[in-house]
C-alpha positions in Angstrom: 109.5 96.1 49.1 107.0 93.3 49.0 103.3 94.4 49.5 103.0 92.3 52.4 105.8 94.6 54.2 104.7 98.0 52.7 103.2 99.6 55.7 101.7 102.0 53.1 99.3 98.8 51.9 95.6 99.3 52.8 95.6 95.6 53.2 98.4 95.4 55.8 99.9 97.5 59.0 102.8 97.5 60.7 100.5 95.8 63.9 100.3 92.6 61.4 104.5 93.1 61.2 105.9 93.6 64.4 104.1 91.8 67.8 102.1 93.8 70.2 104.1 93.4 73.1 107.1 95.1 70.9 105.1 97.9 69.6 103.8 98.6 73.3 107.4 98.6 74.4 108.2 101.0 71.5 105.5 103.6 72.2 106.6 103.2 75.8 109.9 105.2 75.4 108.4 108.2 73.6 109.3 110.8 75.8 105.9 112.8 76.5 102.3 111.7 76.2 101.8 114.4 73.4 104.1 112.0 71.4 101.8 109.1 72.3 98.8 111.6 70.9 100.5 112.0 67.5 101.3 108.3 66.9 97.6 107.5 67.6 96.5 109.6 65.0 98.7 107.8 62.2 96.0 105.1 62.0 93.7 102.8 64.0 96.1 100.3 64.6 98.4 102.5 66.3 95.6 104.4 68.3 94.7 100.6 69.2 98.3 99.7 70.6 98.9 103.0 72.0 96.6 101.8 74.9 99.6 99.3 75.7 102.0 101.8 76.7 103.7 101.0 79.8 105.9 103.7 80.5 103.8 107.4 80.4 105.1 110.7 81.0 102.8 114.2 81.2 105.1 117.5 81.2 102.7 120.5 81.7 104.3 123.6 79.9 103.0 127.0 79.9 101.1 127.0 76.9 98.9 124.2 78.4 97.6 126.3 81.3 98.2 130.4 80.6 94.9 132.2 79.9 96.3 134.5 77.3 95.6 131.1 74.7 92.3 131.7 75.9 91.8 135.2 75.5 93.2 135.0 72.0 91.0 132.2 71.3 93.7 129.7 70.5 92.9 126.1 70.4 93.5 125.4 74.0 92.9 122.1 76.0 93.7 122.5 79.8 96.4 120.0 81.1 94.4 118.4 83.6 91.8 117.6 81.2 94.5 116.2 78.7 95.9 114.0 81.4 92.3 112.9 82.9 91.2 112.0 79.2 94.3 110.2 77.9 94.4 108.4 81.6 91.0 106.2 80.3 92.7 105.0 77.3 95.8 103.0 79.1 95.2 99.8 79.9 98.5 98.7 81.8 100.7 101.5 82.5 103.4 100.8 85.1 105.5 103.8 85.4 103.9 107.0 85.3 105.4 110.6 85.7 103.6 113.7 85.7 105.4 117.0 85.9 105.3 120.9 85.7 108.2 121.8 83.4 111.1 123.8 84.7 110.8 127.0 82.9 107.1 127.0 84.5 108.7 126.2 87.9 110.6 129.0 88.0 107.7 131.6 87.7 105.2 133.1 89.7 101.9 133.8 88.0 99.2 136.3 89.0 96.0 135.1 89.2 94.5 136.2 85.8 97.9 134.8 84.1 96.8 131.3 84.7 93.7 129.2 85.3 92.9 128.3 88.9 94.7 125.3 90.3 95.8 123.9 86.9 99.2 124.0 88.2 98.3 122.0 91.6 99.2 118.4 90.3 98.6 117.1 93.8 94.8 118.1 94.1 92.7 115.7 95.5 89.8 116.1 92.9 92.3 115.6 90.3 93.9 112.5 91.6 90.7 111.2 92.2 90.0 111.5 88.2 92.6 109.3 87.2 94.4 107.3 89.9 91.7 104.6 90.6 91.8 104.0 86.6 95.5 103.0 86.0 96.3 101.5 89.9 96.2 98.0 89.4 99.1 98.0 87.1 101.0 101.0 88.3 104.0 100.0 89.8 106.4 103.2 89.8 104.6 106.7 90.5 106.6 110.4 89.9 105.0 113.7 90.4 106.7 117.0 90.2 104.4 119.6 91.4 104.2 123.4 91.1 105.7 124.5 94.6 104.9 128.0 94.9 101.1 126.6 94.9 101.3 123.1 96.2 103.4 123.6 99.5 100.7 125.7 100.9 97.7 123.4 100.8 98.0 119.6 102.0 97.3 116.7 99.6 95.6 113.8 100.1 98.1 111.7 97.9 99.1 109.1 100.4 95.4 108.2 101.6 94.6 108.0 97.7 97.5 106.1 96.5 97.2 103.7 99.6 93.9 102.9 99.0 94.0 102.4 95.1 97.8 101.3 94.2 98.5 98.1 95.9 101.3 97.0 93.3 103.1 100.3 93.9 106.8 99.9 94.7 108.4 103.1 94.0 107.2 107.0 94.3 108.9 110.4 93.6 107.1 113.1 94.9 108.3 117.0 94.8 106.7 120.4 95.8 103.9 119.4 97.6 102.4 119.2 101.1 101.8 115.6 102.0 99.0 114.8 105.0 100.3 111.2 106.3 97.1 110.4 108.8 94.7 107.9 107.9 96.3 105.9 105.3 96.3 102.4 104.3 98.9 99.9 104.3 101.3 99.7 101.2 103.0 95.9 101.4 105.2 96.2 98.4 106.4 99.6 98.4 110.4 99.7 98.1 111.8 103.3 97.4 110.4 106.7 98.6 112.0 109.9 97.3 110.5 113.1 98.6 112.1 116.8 97.6 110.8 120.2 98.9 107.9 118.6 100.5 106.2 119.6 103.8 105.4 116.9 106.2 103.3 116.6 109.3 105.2 116.5 112.7 105.6 112.7 113.0 105.7 112.4 109.1 108.5 109.7 109.1 107.2 107.7 111.5 103.4 107.5 109.8 105.4 106.9 106.3 107.3 104.2 108.3 103.7 102.5 109.4 101.9 103.1 106.1 105.3 101.5 104.1 106.4 98.9 106.2 108.4 97.2 103.6 110.6 100.2 102.5 114.1 99.9 101.8 115.4 103.2 100.7 114.1 106.5 102.2 115.0 109.8 101.1 114.0 113.1 102.4 115.6 116.0 100.7 115.0 119.7 101.6 111.8 118.4 103.7 110.0 121.0 106.2 107.5 120.1 108.7 109.2 117.5 110.4 109.5 117.8 114.3 110.3 114.3 115.3 112.0 112.1 113.0 111.4 108.4 114.7 112.2 105.0 112.5 112.1 101.6 114.0 112.9 99.1 111.1 114.7 96.0 110.2 113.9 96.3 106.2 115.0 99.7 105.6 119.0 99.7 104.2 119.2 103.2 102.9 118.0 106.7 104.7 118.8 110.2 103.8 117.5 113.0 105.9 118.0 116.7 105.0 115.5 118.9 107.2 115.3 122.9 106.3 113.4 123.2 109.4 114.6 122.2 112.8 113.9 118.7 113.9 113.8 118.3 117.9 114.6 114.7 117.9 115.7 112.1 115.8 115.5 108.7 117.0 116.2 105.3 114.5 116.7 101.8 115.7 117.5 99.4 112.2 119.5 96.3 112.4 119.4 96.1 108.6 120.2 99.8 108.2 123.7 99.7 105.7 123.4 104.0 105.2 122.6 106.6 106.9 122.5 110.7 106.2 121.5 113.4 108.5 121.6 116.8 107.5 119.8 118.9 110.3 120.2 121.7 112.1 120.5 122.0 116.1 118.7 119.2 117.3 118.0 118.6 120.8 118.7 114.8 120.5 119.9 112.1 118.2 119.8 108.8 119.2 120.6 106.0 116.4 121.3 102.3 117.1 122.4 100.8 113.9 124.7 97.8 114.3 125.1 97.1 110.4 125.6 100.6 109.9 128.6 101.0 107.3 128.3 104.5 105.6 127.2 107.4 107.6 127.0 111.1 106.4 126.1 114.1 109.0 126.1 117.6 108.6 124.9 118.9 112.1 125.1 122.3 114.0 125.5 121.0 117.4 124.8 122.9 120.5 126.5 122.4 123.8 123.3 121.0 125.6 122.5 118.7 122.6 122.5 115.0 123.1 124.1 112.7 120.5 124.3 109.0 121.2 125.4 106.1 118.2 124.6 103.0 119.9 126.1 99.7 118.8 127.8 101.1 116.0 130.7 98.9 115.4 131.1 98.0 111.3 131.3 101.8 110.1 133.8 101.6 107.1 133.1 105.2 105.9 132.2 108.5 107.7 131.6 112.1 106.2 131.2 114.5 108.8 130.5 118.0 108.5 130.0 119.9 112.0 131.3 122.8 113.8 132.6 120.5 116.5 134.2 117.2 116.3 132.5 115.1 119.4 131.1 113.0 117.0 133.9 112.0 115.4 135.7 110.9 118.7 132.6 108.7 119.6 132.2 107.2 116.2 136.0 106.1 115.6 136.5 105.0 119.1 134.0 102.2 118.6 134.7 101.6 114.9 138.1 99.8 114.3 137.3 99.1 110.7 136.6 102.6 109.9 138.5 103.0 106.6 137.6 106.2 105.0 137.0 109.5 106.2 135.8 112.9 104.9 135.9 115.9 107.3 134.5 119.6 107.0 133.6 122.4 108.9 131.0 124.5 107.4 132.6 127.9 107.5 132.8 128.4 103.8 130.9 131.1 102.3 129.8 130.4 98.3 127.5 132.6 96.2 124.8 131.4 94.4 126.5 130.0 91.3 128.7 128.1 93.6 131.9 130.3 93.4 134.2 130.7 96.9 133.4 134.3 98.4 135.2 133.7 101.9 135.3 132.2 105.3 132.6 132.6 108.2 134.8 133.0 110.9 132.4 132.9 113.8 132.1 129.7 116.2 134.8 127.9 114.7 136.4 125.1 116.6 140.0 125.3 117.9 142.9 123.6 115.6 144.4 121.8 118.9 140.8 120.1 119.6 140.3 119.5 115.7 143.8 117.8 115.9 142.9 115.6 118.7 139.7 114.3 117.5 141.3 113.8 114.4 143.8 111.6 115.9 141.4 109.0 117.5 140.6 107.8 114.0 141.3 104.2 113.6 145.3 103.3 112.3 143.6 100.9 109.8 142.2 104.3 108.1 143.3 104.0 104.5 141.9 107.5 103.1 141.3 111.1 104.7 139.9 113.8 103.1 140.1 117.0 104.7 137.1 119.6 103.4 138.3 123.2 102.9 136.6 124.4 106.3 138.6 121.4 108.1 141.8 122.4 106.6 141.1 126.2 107.3 140.7 125.2 110.7 144.0 123.1 110.9 146.5 125.8 109.0 146.9 126.9 112.6 148.4 123.6 113.6 150.5 123.4 110.6 151.7 126.9 110.9 153.3 125.8 114.4 155.2 122.9 112.7 157.2 125.4 110.2 157.1 128.6 112.0 160.8 128.0 113.0 161.7 127.8 109.2 163.0 131.1 107.8 164.2 132.3 104.4 168.0 132.1 104.6 169.7 135.6 105.2 170.7 137.7 101.9 168.2 136.2 99.9 165.4 137.8 98.5 162.9 135.5 97.2 160.2 136.3 94.8 156.5 136.0 96.1 155.8 132.9 94.4 159.0 131.0 95.8 158.3 132.1 99.4 154.7 130.6 99.0 156.0 127.3 97.1 158.7 127.0 99.7 155.6 127.3 102.7 153.6 124.7 100.6 157.0 122.2 100.7 156.9 122.5 104.4 153.1 122.0 104.9 153.4 119.0 102.7 156.6 117.7 104.7 154.9 118.2 107.6 151.4 116.6 107.4 153.2 113.9 105.6 155.2 113.2 108.7 152.0 113.2 110.9 150.1 111.3 108.7 152.8 108.4 108.5 153.0 108.4 112.2 149.8 108.4 112.9 147.9 106.0 110.2 151.0 103.7 108.7 147.7 102.1 106.4 147.0 105.3 104.8 147.0 105.3 101.1 145.4 108.4 100.1 145.4 112.0 101.4 143.0 114.7 99.7 143.2 118.1 101.0 140.4 120.3 99.4 142.4 123.8 99.7 140.9 127.2 100.0 140.8 129.6 97.2 144.1 131.3 97.5 145.8 127.9 97.4 144.5 126.6 94.2 147.0 127.7 92.0 149.4 125.0 93.8 147.9 121.7 92.7 151.0 119.4 93.4 150.9 119.4 97.1 149.7 115.8 98.3 147.2 115.5 95.1 145.0 118.3 95.6 141.3 118.3 94.2 138.5 120.2 94.2 136.0 119.6 96.9 132.5 118.0 96.4 131.2 120.1 98.9 129.0 118.6 101.8 125.7 120.6 101.8 
């Protein structure tokens, strides 16, 4: 190797060989900010180029916040102090991620086990110490807070990013209580993902006013919303999964193409989305609930999980272009590991009403998936079709033969119904119950991607 290319040569360094932009790109792919710290210790050239890292990730581990390290006089720099210190050295961060490690997330700590507020990453004072310094170049921000602590204390994160981060286009926030009042406009925000987050009563409306150019809105396991109101001709995808009860959902958008609603017994749902193509609903509907989908005429895919099928009738009668349907009744019981444990029989719809609703689906339907709960409710209908069939006299078939014979009859009955009702059908998938999974030959059975 020549002296000019020898990285150990005192006269030459890697900075003289590789372009600065390339070095910055390489450093941006390091997994954790602590790796950048190690790189900076190599030599002064590396230390200088670390400032140009564009993607930075901070991971808070137990050793970063444990009081045990302090009591045992171990070398210990608090996590927040490390973040604030390192942020001052970066000049062009575009993507930033701060997160509490999964092992720490799963623990609950006593007051003497960790430093006070050391796990509260959405704390106002902490955010003010570093956010303004990186705001000019920041386009993507992800913060995964410690839910056991942060969910109970409102954070001014929205106010701070709306004031300082005018280039921000993407945010992912998890495990925090977000105050959405008094925020400034964020004109470049395109994507917002919230998971295990508490919002204000009208949080969705506040966010829409603050981020008027949002195209993708994902709320997963959100609490606190009382009313979900949105009027936008920009948003393309909206996902609302709410743990606490939302009394009213009112959505109006000419641009929305994908909508997911997973809510519990709302009083009122009014949706005006003329260009919607994909609709996912999991909803427990009360008899007095008002459910209206207006100007909905271009729907192609429907995923419905409900204890009654009136929504299916309303939607399918107005959408002759409907091609793909997944239907389920949320009556299956699973344990914490996802294993099937039985059926919850209360408040199940009658098989006759389900079949009547199902037959309203457009004749152009090409793909139908019947979830395990939906199939359970339809079994009575199938039994009626095969009730007259009995084993030939004098035979004593084994239990397996009886079950196989029953499945063949079920197959014939279902195929006859499907062929007559939907001549364009190309794919029928039945997600059967546990006691039938030993017979995978009937109609291409697959295991269910449960509607959760």
